C-alpha positions in Angstrom: 0.0 0.0 0.0 2.8 2.6 0.7 4.4 1.8 -2.7 1.0 2.5 -4.5 0.7 5.8 -2.7 4.3 6.7 -3.7 3.5 5.9 -7.4 0.4 8.1 -7.3 2.4 11.0 -5.7 5.0 10.7 -8.5 2.3 10.8 -11.1 0.7 13.8 -9.5 4.0 15.6 -9.4 4.6 14.8 -13.1 1.3 16.4 -14.1 2.1 19.7 -12.5 5.4 20.4 -14.5 3.6 19.7 -17.7 0.9 22.1 -16.8 3.4 24.8 -15.5 5.9 24.4 -18.3 3.4 24.9 -21.0 3.1 28.7 -20.9 1.3 28.8 -24.2 -2.4 29.5 -24.0 -4.4 26.3 -24.4 -8.0 25.8 -25.3 -10.7 25.8 -22.6 -11.4 22.1 -23.3 -7.8 21.1 -22.6 -7.7 23.1 -19.3 -11.0 21.5 -18.2 -9.6 18.1 -19.0 -6.5 18.8 -16.9 -8.6 20.1 -14.0 -10.8 17.0 -14.2 -7.8 14.8 -14.3 -6.3 16.6 -11.3 -9.6 16.3 -9.4 -9.8 12.6 -10.1 -6.2 12.2 -9.0 -6.9 14.2 -5.9 -9.9 12.2 -5.1 -7.9 9.0 -5.5 -5.2 10.4 -3.3 -7.9 11.3 -0.6 -9.3 7.8 -0.9 -5.8 6.3 -0.6 -5.1 8.6 2.3 -8.2 7.6 4.1 -7.4 3.9 3.5 -3.9 4.5 4.7 -5.2 6.3 7.8 -7.6 3.4 8.5 -4.7 0.9 8.1 -2.6 3.1 10.3 -5.3 3.2 13.0 -5.7 -0.5 12.7 -1.9 -1.0 13.0 -1.9 1.4 16.0 -4.7 -0.6 17.7 -2.9 -3.8 16.9 0.3 -2.3 18.4 -1.6 -1.1 21.5 -3.1 -4.6 21.8 0.3 -6.3 21.6 1.7 -3.6 24.0 -1.0 -4.3 26.6 -0.6 -8.0 26.1 3.2 -7.9 26.6 2.8 -5.4 29.4 0.9 -8.0 31.5 3.4 -10.8 30.9 5.6 -12.0 33.7 8.9 -11.7 31.8 8.5 -7.9 31.6 10.0 -6.3 34.8 7.6 -4.2 36.8 7.6 -0.5 36.0 9.2 -1.0 32.6 7.9 -0.9 29.0 7.9 -4.0 26.8 11.0 -3.4 24.8 11.4 -5.2 21.5 14.6 -6.8 22.6 13.0 -8.3 25.6 10.1 -9.6 23.5 12.4 -11.0 20.9 14.5 -12.7 23.6 11.4 -14.1 25.2 10.1 -15.3 21.8 13.5 -17.0 21.1 13.3 -18.7 24.5 9.8 -19.8 23.8 10.9 -21.1 20.4 13.8 -23.0 22.0 11.5 -24.4 24.6 9.1 -25.4 21.8 11.9 -27.2 19.9 13.0 -29.0 23.1 9.4 -30.0 23.8 9.1 -31.3 20.3 12.2 -33.3 20.7 10.9 -34.7 24.0 7.6 -35.5 22.3 9.3 -37.3 19.5 11.3 -39.3 22.0 8.1 -40.1 23.9 6.4 -41.1 20.7 9.3 -43.4 19.9 9.1 -44.9 23.4 5.4 -45.3 23.1 5.8 -47.1 19.7 8.4 -49.4 21.3 6.1 -50.1 24.2 3.2 -50.8 21.9 5.3 -53.2 19.9 6.4 -54.9 23.2 2.8 -55.0 24.4 1.7 -56.6 21.1 4.4 -59.2 21.5 3.4 -59.9 25.0 -0.3 -60.3 23.9 0.8 -62.6 21.2 2.8 -64.7 23.7 -0.3 -64.8 26.0 -2.5 -65.9 23.2 0.0 -68.6 22.3 0.3 -69.8 25.9 -3.5 -69.9 26.2 -3.8 -72.0 23.1 -1.1 -74.3 24.4 -2.9 -74.6 27.8 -6.1 -75.5 25.9 -4.3 -78.1 23.9 -2.8 -79.6 27.1 -6.2 -79.6 28.8 -7.7 -81.3 25.7 -4.8 -83.9 25.8 -5.2 -84.5 29.6 -9.0 -84.8 29.4 -9.9 -88.4 28.8 -12.6 -89.3 26.3 -16.1 -89.6 27.7 -16.3 -93.3 26.7 -13.2 -94.1 28.7 -14.5 -92.2 31.7 -17.8 -94.0 31.5 -16.0 -97.3 31.4 -13.9 -96.3 34.4 -17.1 -95.4 36.4 -18.7 -98.7 35.4 -15.8 -100.6 37.1 -16.9 -101.3 40.7 -13.5 -101.0 42.3 -12.7 -97.7 40.6 -16.2 -96.4 41.4 -15.8 -97.4 45.1 -12.3 -95.7 45.2 -13.7 -92.6 43.6 -16.6 -92.5 46.0 -14.2 -92.9 49.0 -11.9 -90.2 47.7 -14.9 -87.9 47.1 -16.2 -88.5 50.7 -12.6 -87.9 52.0 -12.4 -84.6 50.1 -15.8 -83.5 51.5 -14.7 -84.3 55.0 -11.4 -82.4 54.5 -13.4 -79.5 53.1 -15.7 -79.5 56.2 -12.7 -79.6 58.6 -11.0 -76.8 56.7 -14.1 -74.7 56.8 -14.5 -75.4 60.6 -10.8 -74.5 61.1 -11.3 -71.3 59.1 -14.4 -70.4 61.2 -12.5 -71.1 64.4 -9.5 -69.0 63.1 -11.8 -66.1 62.3 -13.5 -66.4 65.7 -10.2 -66.6 67.6 -8.5 -63.9 65.6 -9.5 -60.4 66.5 -9.0 -56.9 65.3 -9.6 -53.5 67.0 -12.7 -53.2 64.9 -14.7 -56.4 65.5 -16.7 -57.2 68.7 -14.2 -59.6 70.2 -11.4 -57.3 69.4 -13.1 -54.4 71.1 -13.9 -56.5 74.2 -10.3 -57.7 74.4 -8.9 -54.2 73.9 -11.2 -52.9 76.7 -10.1 -55.8 79.0 -6.4 -55.1 78.2 -6.9 -51.4 79.0 -8.6 -52.3 82.3 -5.7 -54.7 83.2 -3.2 -52.1 82.3 -4.8 -49.6 84.6 -5.0 -52.1 87.4 -1.3 -52.9 86.9 -0.4 -49.3 87.1 -2.4 -48.8 90.3 -0.8 -51.9 91.8 2.6 -50.6 90.8 1.9 -47.2 92.3 0.7 -48.9 95.6 3.7 -51.1 95.6 6.0 -48.2 95.1 4.2 -46.2 97.8 4.5 -49.2 100.2 8.2 -49.6 99.5 8.8 -45.9 99.9 6.9 -46.0 103.3 8.8 -49.0 104.4 12.1 -47.5 103.4 11.2 -44.2 105.2 10.4 -46.2 108.4 13.7 -48.1 108.1 15.6 -44.8 107.5 13.9 -43.2 110.6 14.8 -46.3 112.7 18.3 -46.2 111.4 18.6 -42.5 112.2 17.3 -43.1 115.8 19.8 -46.0 116.2 22.6 -43.9 114.9 21.6 -41.1 117.3 21.5 -43.6 120.2 24.8 -45.1 119.3 26.3 -41.6 119.0 25.0 -40.8 122.5 26.4 -44.0 123.9 29.7 -43.4 122.2 29.9 -39.9 123.6 29.0 -41.4 127.1 31.8 -44.0 126.6 34.2 -41.2 125.6 33.4 -39.3 128.7 33.6 -42.4 130.9 37.0 -43.2 129.3 38.2 -39.7 130.0 37.0 -40.2 133.6 38.8 -43.5 133.8 41.9 -41.9 132.3 41.8 -39.2 135.0 41.3 -41.9 137.7 44.2 -43.9 136.4 46.4 -40.8 136.4 45.4 -40.0 140.0 45.9 -43.7 141.0 49.3 -43.6 139.4 50.2 -40.5 141.4 48.8 -42.1 144.6 50.9 -45.2 143.9 54.0 -43.0 143.5 53.2 -41.2 146.7 52.7 -44.5 148.6 55.8 -45.9 147.1 57.7 -42.9 148.4 56.1 -43.4 151.8 56.9 -47.1 151.7 60.5 -46.4 150.9 60.7 -43.9 153.7 59.1 -46.4 156.1 61.6 -49.0 154.8 64.4 -46.7 155.6 63.0 -46.1 159.0 62.6 -49.9 159.6 66.2 -50.5 158.4 67.4 -47.8 160.7 65.5 -49.2 163.6 66.8 -52.6 162.9 70.3 -51.4 162.7 70.0 -49.6 165.9 68.4 -52.6 167.4 71.2 -55.0 166.4 74.0 -52.7 167.5 76.2 -54.1 170.5 74.5 -52.6 173.6 74.0 -53.9 177.1 71.3 -56.4 177.5 69.3 -54.2 179.7 69.4 -51.5 177.2 68.5 -54.0 174.6 65.5 -55.2 176.6 64.4 -51.7 177.2 64.7 -50.7 173.6 61.4 -51.1 171.7 60.7 -50.3 168.2 59.3 -46.9 167.9 57.4 -47.6 164.7 55.4 -50.6 163.9 55.8 -52.2 160.5 53.4 -50.8 158.0 51.6 -53.2 155.8 50.4 -51.6 152.6 47.6 -53.3 150.9 44.8 -52.6 148.5 42.6 -51.2 151.1 45.0 -48.5 151.9 45.3 -47.6 148.2 41.6 -47.5 147.8 41.3 -45.3 150.9 44.0 -43.0 149.5 42.1 -42.7 146.2 38.9 -41.8 148.1 40.8 -39.2 150.0 42.1 -37.6 146.9 
């Protein structure tokens, strides 16, 4: 459209020089033709201009639409305008993502095709195995005539009846065992399970109470033993202190007794000296009269335990 407008402008410009360059007077018909031509050209230019303006408005509205569309996108930073570079980079990234997704899709399609082939092979194998099983069953199944002959044999018929009865008895026993197992087994949701769980909780509470009572009884017993031990320790301490005091008193008495013994020993030695002196004087050579008249001034002193005890009491 801009190229057509440019061609029309060139044609309009070319008309004017031909009109201006011809300074010779022309006929009124030629002038009228030129004016009409110019008017037609002008009208075409106006139409083209209006069309271009409409296209321009449409382009502007399209631009505004794209602008608002890109303005609300997340890849545009807040407070900035959608620059063409950002849009192009985003479009390139989208194109790259699209290509990678296409590659992944192709790979997935290839895997899917491989899985489909494998699945088809497995189905074919299953069909073949089923047909083989049917063939084996047909081979193992005896003919009806042979089965009828076997049933007509009394021994085989009796054995078959016995085995059948045995199987029925075993089935009954198995069913009874299953019923017994179901009755004996319990879960927290059935009736027996709920009853057993309630009983277990009751027993647990009773055990906890018994444990608490036992612990309290043991603690009380230990407290009594501790108090008794403390009283015994206090009594023993008192007795020990009394013994210590008694030992101190005995030590003092022993010291005083030792001192008394020393004093008495000194007195005894003194008395011994006096006795020896008196004996010496007595056995000196004197006249017999004098000897008869001489009497011991001091009687011998016997020191015994009673004297020591009396000396201790005096002290």
